mmCIF file of the N, C-alpha and C atoms, coordinates in Angstrom:
data_MODEL
# 
_entry.id   MODEL 
# 
loop_
_atom_site.group_PDB 
_atom_site.id 
_atom_site.type_symbol 
_atom_site.label_atom_id 
_atom_site.label_alt_id 
_atom_site.label_comp_id 
_atom_site.label_asym_id 
_atom_site.label_entity_id 
_atom_site.label_seq_id 
_atom_site.pdbx_PDB_ins_code 
_atom_site.Cartn_x 
_atom_site.Cartn_y 
_atom_site.Cartn_z 
_atom_site.occupancy 
_atom_site.B_iso_or_equiv 
_atom_site.pdbx_formal_charge 
_atom_site.auth_seq_id 
_atom_site.auth_comp_id 
_atom_site.auth_asym_id 
_atom_site.auth_atom_id 
_atom_site.pdbx_PDB_model_num 
ATOM 1   N N  . MET A 1 1  ? 189.017 0.012   -38.338 1.00 0.00 ? 1  MET A N  1 
ATOM 2   C CA . MET A 1 1  ? 188.493 -0.287  -37.032 1.00 0.00 ? 1  MET A CA 1 
ATOM 3   C C  . MET A 1 1  ? 188.434 -1.795  -36.833 1.00 0.00 ? 1  MET A C  1 
ATOM 4   N N  . ALA A 1 2  ? 188.978 -2.269  -35.743 1.00 0.00 ? 2  ALA A N  1 
ATOM 5   C CA . ALA A 1 2  ? 188.982 -3.699  -35.465 1.00 0.00 ? 2  ALA A CA 1 
ATOM 6   C C  . ALA A 1 2  ? 187.620 -4.139  -34.928 1.00 0.00 ? 2  ALA A C  1 
ATOM 7   N N  . LYS A 1 3  ? 187.171 -5.290  -35.423 1.00 0.00 ? 3  LYS A N  1 
ATOM 8   C CA . LYS A 1 3  ? 185.900 -5.823  -34.933 1.00 0.00 ? 3  LYS A CA 1 
ATOM 9   C C  . LYS A 1 3  ? 186.155 -6.547  -33.613 1.00 0.00 ? 3  LYS A C  1 
ATOM 10  N N  . THR A 1 4  ? 185.311 -6.273  -32.641 1.00 0.00 ? 4  THR A N  1 
ATOM 11  C CA . THR A 1 4  ? 185.453 -6.964  -31.369 1.00 0.00 ? 4  THR A CA 1 
ATOM 12  C C  . THR A 1 4  ? 184.594 -8.221  -31.392 1.00 0.00 ? 4  THR A C  1 
ATOM 13  N N  . LYS A 1 5  ? 185.101 -9.269  -30.800 1.00 0.00 ? 5  LYS A N  1 
ATOM 14  C CA . LYS A 1 5  ? 184.374 -10.518 -30.751 1.00 0.00 ? 5  LYS A CA 1 
ATOM 15  C C  . LYS A 1 5  ? 183.254 -10.400 -29.725 1.00 0.00 ? 5  LYS A C  1 
ATOM 16  N N  . LYS A 1 6  ? 182.111 -10.959 -30.040 1.00 0.00 ? 6  LYS A N  1 
ATOM 17  C CA . LYS A 1 6  ? 180.947 -10.927 -29.160 1.00 0.00 ? 6  LYS A CA 1 
ATOM 18  C C  . LYS A 1 6  ? 180.732 -12.308 -28.550 1.00 0.00 ? 6  LYS A C  1 
ATOM 19  N N  . ILE A 1 7  ? 180.234 -12.332 -27.322 1.00 0.00 ? 7  ILE A N  1 
ATOM 20  C CA . ILE A 1 7  ? 179.813 -13.576 -26.699 1.00 0.00 ? 7  ILE A CA 1 
ATOM 21  C C  . ILE A 1 7  ? 178.378 -13.404 -26.223 1.00 0.00 ? 7  ILE A C  1 
ATOM 22  N N  . ARG A 1 8  ? 177.649 -14.499 -26.216 1.00 0.00 ? 8  ARG A N  1 
ATOM 23  C CA . ARG A 1 8  ? 176.279 -14.492 -25.707 1.00 0.00 ? 8  ARG A CA 1 
ATOM 24  C C  . ARG A 1 8  ? 176.278 -15.266 -24.399 1.00 0.00 ? 8  ARG A C  1 
ATOM 25  N N  . ILE A 1 9  ? 175.745 -14.651 -23.362 1.00 0.00 ? 9  ILE A N  1 
ATOM 26  C CA . ILE A 1 9  ? 175.758 -15.221 -22.022 1.00 0.00 ? 9  ILE A CA 1 
ATOM 27  C C  . ILE A 1 9  ? 174.317 -15.503 -21.613 1.00 0.00 ? 9  ILE A C  1 
ATOM 28  N N  . LYS A 1 10 ? 174.070 -16.717 -21.125 1.00 0.00 ? 10 LYS A N  1 
ATOM 29  C CA . LYS A 1 10 ? 172.726 -17.117 -20.707 1.00 0.00 ? 10 LYS A CA 1 
ATOM 30  C C  . LYS A 1 10 ? 172.771 -17.571 -19.258 1.00 0.00 ? 10 LYS A C  1 
ATOM 31  N N  . GLN A 1 11 ? 171.842 -17.077 -18.439 1.00 0.00 ? 11 GLN A N  1 
ATOM 32  C CA . GLN A 1 11 ? 171.762 -17.506 -17.048 1.00 0.00 ? 11 GLN A CA 1 
ATOM 33  C C  . GLN A 1 11 ? 171.010 -18.827 -17.007 1.00 0.00 ? 11 GLN A C  1 
ATOM 34  N N  . VAL A 1 12 ? 171.627 -19.853 -16.416 1.00 0.00 ? 12 VAL A N  1 
ATOM 35  C CA . VAL A 1 12 ? 171.016 -21.179 -16.364 1.00 0.00 ? 12 VAL A CA 1 
ATOM 36  C C  . VAL A 1 12 ? 170.664 -21.612 -14.946 1.00 0.00 ? 12 VAL A C  1 
ATOM 37  N N  . ASN A 1 13 ? 171.239 -20.982 -13.936 1.00 0.00 ? 13 ASN A N  1 
ATOM 38  C CA . ASN A 1 13 ? 170.930 -21.296 -12.543 1.00 0.00 ? 13 ASN A CA 1 
ATOM 39  C C  . ASN A 1 13 ? 170.573 -20.022 -11.805 1.00 0.00 ? 13 ASN A C  1 
ATOM 40  N N  . SER A 1 14 ? 169.774 -20.176 -10.759 1.00 0.00 ? 14 SER A N  1 
ATOM 41  C CA . SER A 1 14 ? 169.307 -19.039 -9.988  1.00 0.00 ? 14 SER A CA 1 
ATOM 42  C C  . SER A 1 14 ? 170.418 -18.459 -9.116  1.00 0.00 ? 14 SER A C  1 
ATOM 43  N N  . GLY A 1 15 ? 170.346 -17.164 -8.890  1.00 0.00 ? 15 GLY A N  1 
ATOM 44  C CA . GLY A 1 15 ? 171.296 -16.487 -8.025  1.00 0.00 ? 15 GLY A CA 1 
ATOM 45  C C  . GLY A 1 15 ? 170.868 -16.463 -6.568  1.00 0.00 ? 15 GLY A C  1 
ATOM 46  N N  . ILE A 1 16 ? 169.730 -17.099 -6.257  1.00 0.00 ? 16 ILE A N  1 
ATOM 47  C CA . ILE A 1 16 ? 169.258 -17.160 -4.869  1.00 0.00 ? 16 ILE A CA 1 
ATOM 48  C C  . ILE A 1 16 ? 170.271 -17.944 -4.038  1.00 0.00 ? 16 ILE A C  1 
ATOM 49  N N  . ASP A 1 17 ? 170.534 -17.466 -2.844  1.00 0.00 ? 17 ASP A N  1 
ATOM 50  C CA . ASP A 1 17 ? 171.494 -18.060 -1.902  1.00 0.00 ? 17 ASP A CA 1 
ATOM 51  C C  . ASP A 1 17 ? 172.941 -17.946 -2.356  1.00 0.00 ? 17 ASP A C  1 
ATOM 52  N N  . CYS A 1 18 ? 173.208 -17.106 -3.343  1.00 0.00 ? 18 CYS A N  1 
ATOM 53  C CA . CYS A 1 18 ? 174.583 -16.818 -3.747  1.00 0.00 ? 18 CYS A CA 1 
ATOM 54  C C  . CYS A 1 18 ? 175.060 -15.588 -2.989  1.00 0.00 ? 18 CYS A C  1 
ATOM 55  N N  . PRO A 1 19 ? 176.363 -15.438 -2.838  1.00 0.00 ? 19 PRO A N  1 
ATOM 56  C CA . PRO A 1 19 ? 176.871 -14.223 -2.206  1.00 0.00 ? 19 PRO A CA 1 
ATOM 57  C C  . PRO A 1 19 ? 176.443 -12.973 -2.972  1.00 0.00 ? 19 PRO A C  1 
ATOM 58  N N  . GLU A 1 20 ? 176.292 -11.886 -2.271  1.00 0.00 ? 20 GLU A N  1 
ATOM 59  C CA . GLU A 1 20 ? 175.843 -10.620 -2.858  1.00 0.00 ? 20 GLU A CA 1 
ATOM 60  C C  . GLU A 1 20 ? 176.758 -10.185 -4.008  1.00 0.00 ? 20 GLU A C  1 
ATOM 61  N N  . LYS A 1 21 ? 178.041 -10.467 -3.892  1.00 0.00 ? 21 LYS A N  1 
ATOM 62  C CA . LYS A 1 21 ? 178.992 -10.088 -4.946  1.00 0.00 ? 21 LYS A CA 1 
ATOM 63  C C  . LYS A 1 21 ? 178.650 -10.771 -6.273  1.00 0.00 ? 21 LYS A C  1 
ATOM 64  N N  . GLN A 1 22 ? 178.271 -12.034 -6.223  1.00 0.00 ? 22 GLN A N  1 
ATOM 65  C CA . GLN A 1 22 ? 177.921 -12.751 -7.446  1.00 0.00 ? 22 GLN A CA 1 
ATOM 66  C C  . GLN A 1 22 ? 176.613 -12.230 -8.036  1.00 0.00 ? 22 GLN A C  1 
ATOM 67  N N  . ILE A 1 23 ? 175.671 -11.860 -7.190  1.00 0.00 ? 23 ILE A N  1 
ATOM 68  C CA . ILE A 1 23 ? 174.412 -11.291 -7.671  1.00 0.00 ? 23 ILE A CA 1 
ATOM 69  C C  . ILE A 1 23 ? 174.679 -9.962  -8.369  1.00 0.00 ? 23 ILE A C  1 
ATOM 70  N N  . ARG A 1 24 ? 175.588 -9.159  -7.803  1.00 0.00 ? 24 ARG A N  1 
ATOM 71  C CA . ARG A 1 24 ? 175.945 -7.888  -8.431  1.00 0.00 ? 24 ARG A CA 1 
ATOM 72  C C  . ARG A 1 24 ? 176.653 -8.091  -9.763  1.00 0.00 ? 24 ARG A C  1 
ATOM 73  N N  . ILE A 1 25 ? 177.434 -9.156  -9.879  1.00 0.00 ? 25 ILE A N  1 
ATOM 74  C CA . ILE A 1 25 ? 178.102 -9.455  -11.153 1.00 0.00 ? 25 ILE A CA 1 
ATOM 75  C C  . ILE A 1 25 ? 177.062 -9.792  -12.215 1.00 0.00 ? 25 ILE A C  1 
ATOM 76  N N  . LEU A 1 26 ? 176.044 -10.580 -11.849 1.00 0.00 ? 26 LEU A N  1 
ATOM 77  C CA . LEU A 1 26 ? 174.971 -10.886 -12.804 1.00 0.00 ? 26 LEU A CA 1 
ATOM 78  C C  . LEU A 1 26 ? 174.285 -9.608  -13.264 1.00 0.00 ? 26 LEU A C  1 
ATOM 79  N N  . ARG A 1 27 ? 173.998 -8.705  -12.339 1.00 0.00 ? 27 ARG A N  1 
ATOM 80  C CA . ARG A 1 27 ? 173.328 -7.449  -12.685 1.00 0.00 ? 27 ARG A CA 1 
ATOM 81  C C  . ARG A 1 27 ? 174.230 -6.582  -13.568 1.00 0.00 ? 27 ARG A C  1 
ATOM 82  N N  . ALA A 1 28 ? 175.535 -6.588  -13.287 1.00 0.00 ? 28 ALA A N  1 
ATOM 83  C CA . ALA A 1 28 ? 176.467 -5.802  -14.097 1.00 0.00 ? 28 ALA A CA 1 
ATOM 84  C C  . ALA A 1 28 ? 176.570 -6.357  -15.519 1.00 0.00 ? 28 ALA A C  1 
ATOM 85  N N  . LEU A 1 29 ? 176.371 -7.657  -15.664 1.00 0.00 ? 29 LEU A N  1 
ATOM 86  C CA . LEU A 1 29 ? 176.360 -8.255  -16.997 1.00 0.00 ? 29 LEU A CA 1 
ATOM 87  C C  . LEU A 1 29 ? 175.066 -7.952  -17.738 1.00 0.00 ? 29 LEU A C  1 
ATOM 88  N N  . GLY A 1 30 ? 174.070 -7.450  -17.028 1.00 0.00 ? 30 GLY A N  1 
ATOM 89  C CA . GLY A 1 30 ? 172.805 -7.111  -17.649 1.00 0.00 ? 30 GLY A CA 1 
ATOM 90  C C  . GLY A 1 30 ? 171.792 -8.229  -17.600 1.00 0.00 ? 30 GLY A C  1 
ATOM 91  N N  . ILE A 1 31 ? 172.070 -9.244  -16.789 1.00 0.00 ? 31 ILE A N  1 
ATOM 92  C CA . ILE A 1 31 ? 171.167 -10.387 -16.684 1.00 0.00 ? 31 ILE A CA 1 
ATOM 93  C C  . ILE A 1 31 ? 170.206 -10.131 -15.533 1.00 0.00 ? 31 ILE A C  1 
ATOM 94  N N  . ARG A 1 32 ? 168.916 -10.183 -15.838 1.00 0.00 ? 32 ARG A N  1 
ATOM 95  C CA . ARG A 1 32 ? 167.895 -9.913  -14.834 1.00 0.00 ? 32 ARG A CA 1 
ATOM 96  C C  . ARG A 1 32 ? 167.027 -11.121 -14.524 1.00 0.00 ? 32 ARG A C  1 
ATOM 97  N N  . LYS A 1 33 ? 166.880 -12.041 -15.488 1.00 0.00 ? 33 LYS A N  1 
ATOM 98  C CA . LYS A 1 33 ? 165.967 -13.174 -15.334 1.00 0.00 ? 33 LYS A CA 1 
ATOM 99  C C  . LYS A 1 33 ? 166.673 -14.476 -15.695 1.00 0.00 ? 33 LYS A C  1 
ATOM 100 N N  . LEU A 1 34 ? 166.140 -15.567 -15.193 1.00 0.00 ? 34 LEU A N  1 
ATOM 101 C CA . LEU A 1 34 ? 166.628 -16.885 -15.532 1.00 0.00 ? 34 LEU A CA 1 
ATOM 102 C C  . LEU A 1 34 ? 166.353 -17.158 -17.012 1.00 0.00 ? 34 LEU A C  1 
ATOM 103 N N  . HIS A 1 35 ? 167.284 -17.763 -17.702 1.00 0.00 ? 35 HIS A N  1 
ATOM 104 C CA . HIS A 1 35 ? 167.231 -18.098 -19.131 1.00 0.00 ? 35 HIS A CA 1 
ATOM 105 C C  . HIS A 1 35 ? 167.296 -16.872 -20.039 1.00 0.00 ? 35 HIS A C  1 
ATOM 106 N N  . GLN A 1 36 ? 167.630 -15.727 -19.489 1.00 0.00 ? 36 GLN A N  1 
ATOM 107 C CA . GLN A 1 36 ? 167.810 -14.534 -20.312 1.00 0.00 ? 36 GLN A CA 1 
ATOM 108 C C  . GLN A 1 36 ? 169.177 -14.601 -20.979 1.00 0.00 ? 36 GLN A C  1 
ATOM 109 N N  . VAL A 1 37 ? 169.238 -14.169 -22.231 1.00 0.00 ? 37 VAL A N  1 
ATOM 110 C CA . VAL A 1 37 ? 170.488 -14.164 -22.979 1.00 0.00 ? 37 VAL A CA 1 
ATOM 111 C C  . VAL A 1 37 ? 170.867 -12.719 -23.282 1.00 0.00 ? 37 VAL A C  1 
ATOM 112 N N  . VAL A 1 38 ? 172.122 -12.365 -22.996 1.00 0.00 ? 38 VAL A N  1 
ATOM 113 C CA . VAL A 1 38 ? 172.633 -11.037 -23.314 1.00 0.00 ? 38 VAL A CA 1 
ATOM 114 C C  . VAL A 1 38 ? 173.874 -11.199 -24.182 1.00 0.00 ? 38 VAL A C  1 
ATOM 115 N N  . GLU A 1 39 ? 174.133 -10.214 -25.023 1.00 0.00 ? 39 GLU A N  1 
ATOM 116 C CA . GLU A 1 39 ? 175.301 -10.230 -25.901 1.00 0.00 ? 39 GLU A CA 1 
ATOM 117 C C  . GLU A 1 39 ? 176.250 -9.131  -25.457 1.00 0.00 ? 39 GLU A C  1 
ATOM 118 N N  . LYS A 1 40 ? 177.496 -9.509  -25.217 1.00 0.00 ? 40 LYS A N  1 
ATOM 119 C CA . LYS A 1 40 ? 178.519 -8.571  -24.742 1.00 0.00 ? 40 LYS A CA 1 
ATOM 120 C C  . LYS A 1 40 ? 179.786 -8.728  -25.570 1.00 0.00 ? 40 LYS A C  1 
ATOM 121 N N  . ASP A 1 41 ? 180.626 -7.691  -25.550 1.00 0.00 ? 41 ASP A N  1 
ATOM 122 C CA . ASP A 1 41 ? 181.947 -7.788  -26.159 1.00 0.00 ? 41 ASP A CA 1 
ATOM 123 C C  . ASP A 1 41 ? 182.808 -8.720  -25.313 1.00 0.00 ? 41 ASP A C  1 
ATOM 124 N N  . ALA A 1 42 ? 183.663 -9.482  -25.951 1.00 0.00 ? 42 ALA A N  1 
ATOM 125 C CA . ALA A 1 42 ? 184.519 -10.441 -25.252 1.00 0.00 ? 42 ALA A CA 1 
ATOM 126 C C  . ALA A 1 42 ? 185.785 -9.757  -24.759 1.00 0.00 ? 42 ALA A C  1 
ATOM 127 N N  . THR A 1 43 ? 185.631 -8.785  -23.872 1.00 0.00 ? 43 THR A N  1 
ATOM 128 C CA . THR A 1 43 ? 186.783 -8.105  -23.287 1.00 0.00 ? 43 THR A CA 1 
ATOM 129 C C  . THR A 1 43 ? 187.286 -8.913  -22.091 1.00 0.00 ? 43 THR A C  1 
ATOM 130 N N  . PRO A 1 44 ? 188.517 -8.690  -21.661 1.00 0.00 ? 44 PRO A N  1 
ATOM 131 C CA . PRO A 1 44 ? 189.025 -9.400  -20.490 1.00 0.00 ? 44 PRO A CA 1 
ATOM 132 C C  . PRO A 1 44 ? 188.176 -9.156  -19.236 1.00 0.00 ? 44 PRO A C  1 
ATOM 133 N N  . GLU A 1 45 ? 187.606 -7.969  -19.114 1.00 0.00 ? 45 GLU A N  1 
ATOM 134 C CA . GLU A 1 45 ? 186.777 -7.661  -17.946 1.00 0.00 ? 45 GLU A CA 1 
ATOM 135 C C  . GLU A 1 45 ? 185.513 -8.507  -17.934 1.00 0.00 ? 45 GLU A C  1 
ATOM 136 N N  . ILE A 1 46 ? 184.845 -8.589  -19.068 1.00 0.00 ? 46 ILE A N  1 
ATOM 137 C CA . ILE A 1 46 ? 183.609 -9.370  -19.179 1.00 0.00 ? 46 ILE A CA 1 
ATOM 138 C C  . ILE A 1 46 ? 183.907 -10.857 -18.991 1.00 0.00 ? 46 ILE A C  1 
ATOM 139 N N  . LEU A 1 47 ? 184.972 -11.351 -19.597 1.00 0.00 ? 47 LEU A N  1 
ATOM 140 C CA . LEU A 1 47 ? 185.327 -12.755 -19.455 1.00 0.00 ? 47 LEU A CA 1 
ATOM 141 C C  . LEU A 1 47 ? 185.668 -13.100 -18.006 1.00 0.00 ? 47 LEU A C  1 
ATOM 142 N N  . GLY A 1 48 ? 186.290 -12.168 -17.294 1.00 0.00 ? 48 GLY A N  1 
ATOM 143 C CA . GLY A 1 48 ? 186.574 -12.379 -15.874 1.00 0.00 ? 48 GLY A CA 1 
ATOM 144 C C  . GLY A 1 48 ? 185.302 -12.444 -15.048 1.00 0.00 ? 48 GLY A C  1 
ATOM 145 N N  . MET A 1 49 ? 184.324 -11.592 -15.385 1.00 0.00 ? 49 MET A N  1 
ATOM 146 C CA . MET A 1 49 ? 183.049 -11.610 -14.680 1.00 0.00 ? 49 MET A CA 1 
ATOM 147 C C  . MET A 1 49 ? 182.321 -12.930 -14.936 1.00 0.00 ? 49 MET A C  1 
ATOM 148 N N  . VAL A 1 50 ? 182.354 -13.403 -16.177 1.00 0.00 ? 50 VAL A N  1 
ATOM 149 C CA . VAL A 1 50 ? 181.713 -14.673 -16.508 1.00 0.00 ? 50 VAL A CA 1 
ATOM 150 C C  . VAL A 1 50 ? 182.387 -15.809 -15.744 1.00 0.00 ? 50 VAL A C  1 
ATOM 151 N N  . ASP A 1 51 ? 183.699 -15.755 -15.598 1.00 0.00 ? 51 ASP A N  1 
ATOM 152 C CA . ASP A 1 51 ? 184.426 -16.791 -14.870 1.00 0.00 ? 51 ASP A CA 1 
ATOM 153 C C  . ASP A 1 51 ? 184.023 -16.820 -13.394 1.00 0.00 ? 51 ASP A C  1 
ATOM 154 N N  . LYS A 1 52 ? 183.733 -15.665 -12.814 1.00 0.00 ? 52 LYS A N  1 
ATOM 155 C CA . LYS A 1 52 ? 183.345 -15.600 -11.399 1.00 0.00 ? 52 LYS A CA 1 
ATOM 156 C C  . LYS A 1 52 ? 181.986 -16.237 -11.138 1.00 0.00 ? 52 LYS A C  1 
ATOM 157 N N  . VAL A 1 53 ? 181.097 -16.220 -12.148 1.00 0.00 ? 53 VAL A N  1 
ATOM 158 C CA . VAL A 1 53 ? 179.752 -16.784 -11.973 1.00 0.00 ? 53 VAL A CA 1 
ATOM 159 C C  . VAL A 1 53 ? 179.514 -17.937 -12.951 1.00 0.00 ? 53 VAL A C  1 
ATOM 160 N N  . LYS A 1 54 ? 180.572 -18.682 -13.262 1.00 0.00 ? 54 LYS A N  1 
ATOM 161 C CA . LYS A 1 54 ? 180.468 -19.743 -14.270 1.00 0.00 ? 54 LYS A CA 1 
ATOM 162 C C  . LYS A 1 54 ? 179.503 -20.855 -13.859 1.00 0.00 ? 54 LYS A C  1 
ATOM 163 N N  . HIS A 1 55 ? 179.194 -20.979 -12.574 1.00 0.00 ? 55 HIS A N  1 
ATOM 164 C CA . HIS A 1 55 ? 178.244 -21.978 -12.125 1.00 0.00 ? 55 HIS A CA 1 
ATOM 165 C C  . HIS A 1 55 ? 176.796 -21.514 -12.318 1.00 0.00 ? 55 HIS A C  1 
ATOM 166 N N  . LEU A 1 56 ? 176.604 -20.237 -12.654 1.00 0.00 ? 56 LEU A N  1 
ATOM 167 C CA . LEU A 1 56 ? 175.272 -19.682 -12.863 1.00 0.00 ? 56 LEU A CA 1 
ATOM 168 C C  . LEU A 1 56 ? 174.956 -19.404 -14.326 1.00 0.00 ? 56 LEU A C  1 
ATOM 169 N N  . VAL A 1 57 ? 175.980 -19.294 -15.165 1.00 0.00 ? 57 VAL A N  1 
ATOM 170 C CA . VAL A 1 57 ? 175.774 -18.904 -16.559 1.00 0.00 ? 57 VAL A CA 1 
ATOM 171 C C  . VAL A 1 57 ? 176.465 -19.890 -17.492 1.00 0.00 ? 57 VAL A C  1 
ATOM 172 N N  . GLU A 1 58 ? 176.095 -19.798 -18.779 1.00 0.00 ? 58 GLU A N  1 
ATOM 173 C CA . GLU A 1 58 ? 176.812 -20.519 -19.818 1.00 0.00 ? 58 GLU A CA 1 
ATOM 174 C C  . GLU A 1 58 ? 176.953 -19.601 -21.015 1.00 0.00 ? 58 GLU A C  1 
ATOM 175 N N  . VAL A 1 59 ? 177.993 -19.836 -21.786 1.00 0.00 ? 59 VAL A N  1 
ATOM 176 C CA . VAL A 1 59 ? 178.225 -19.059 -22.997 1.00 0.00 ? 59 VAL A CA 1 
ATOM 177 C C  . VAL A 1 59 ? 177.623 -19.842 -24.149 1.00 0.00 ? 59 VAL A C  1 
ATOM 178 N N  . VAL A 1 60 ? 176.673 -19.210 -24.857 1.00 0.00 ? 60 VAL A N  1 
ATOM 179 C CA . VAL A 1 60 ? 175.976 -19.882 -25.967 1.00 0.00 ? 60 VAL A CA 1 
ATOM 180 C C  . VAL A 1 60 ? 176.363 -19.213 -27.278 1.00 0.00 ? 60 VAL A C  1 
ATOM 181 N N  . ASN A 1 61 ? 176.172 -19.929 -28.367 1.00 0.00 ? 61 ASN A N  1 
ATOM 182 C CA . ASN A 1 61 ? 176.481 -19.378 -29.688 1.00 0.00 ? 61 ASN A CA 1 
ATOM 183 C C  . ASN A 1 61 ? 175.270 -18.760 -30.319 1.00 0.00 ? 61 ASN A C  1 
# 
């Protein structure tokens, strides 16, 4: 079984005044609060979602 690479995503900016689509992307990533960190598999889908809200989140180690 191949090990999938994990990334940790942290919300650093508020989603207030962002388009509804970006707020839904944050919720789909599992981020509910500011400075919350979630761990996800580094799939192309997740990386694409992170790219769409890159001004709101950062990838931490």
